[in-house]
C-alpha positions as CSV (number, residue, x, y, z in Angstrom):
1,M,86.1,89.6,86.0
2,V,89.8,90.0,85.5
3,Q,91.7,92.6,87.5
4,Y,95.1,93.8,86.6
5,K,97.5,95.3,89.2
6,N,99.9,98.0,88.2
7,A,103.5,96.6,88.5
8,M,104.4,99.4,90.8
9,Q,101.7,98.2,93.3
10,Q,103.2,94.7,93.5
11,Q,106.1,93.7,95.7
12,P,109.2,93.3,93.6
13,L,110.5,89.7,93.2
14,L,114.0,91.0,93.0
15,D,115.8,93.9,94.6
16,V,117.8,95.9,92.1
17,V,121.0,97.6,93.4
18,F,124.0,98.9,91.6
19,Y,127.4,97.4,92.2
20,R,129.5,99.8,94.3
21,T,133.3,99.7,94.5
22,S,135.2,100.1,97.8
23,G,135.8,103.7,96.8
24,G,132.1,104.3,96.5
25,N,131.9,104.5,92.7
26,E,129.0,102.8,90.9
27,P,130.4,102.0,87.4
28,V,127.3,100.4,86.0
29,R,125.1,103.4,87.1
30,E,127.7,105.8,85.6
31,W,127.7,103.8,82.4
32,L,123.9,103.9,82.2
33,L,123.8,107.7,82.9
34,A,126.2,108.3,80.0
35,M,123.7,106.8,77.6
36,D,121.0,108.8,75.8
37,K,117.5,109.0,77.5
38,G,115.9,106.6,75.0
39,T,118.4,103.9,75.7
40,R,118.2,104.3,79.4
41,T,114.4,104.1,79.2
42,V,114.6,100.8,77.3
43,I,117.1,99.3,79.8
44,G,115.0,100.6,82.7
45,Q,111.9,98.9,81.4
46,D,113.9,95.6,81.0
47,I,115.2,95.9,84.6
48,K,111.6,96.5,85.8
49,T,110.4,93.4,83.8
50,A,113.0,91.2,85.5
51,Q,112.3,92.8,88.9
52,Y,108.6,92.2,88.8
């Protein structure tokens, strides 16, 4: 029998953090948030694939 684990139940292989400037800005996060929801969803899925 094959059992599949949900990716969210696994420990991530990589930690994902946004770059933060010395002034506290997160330019990559701001860039992502400026995109439409569909694009953000696709990018988020790609990040999750790399993370797990």
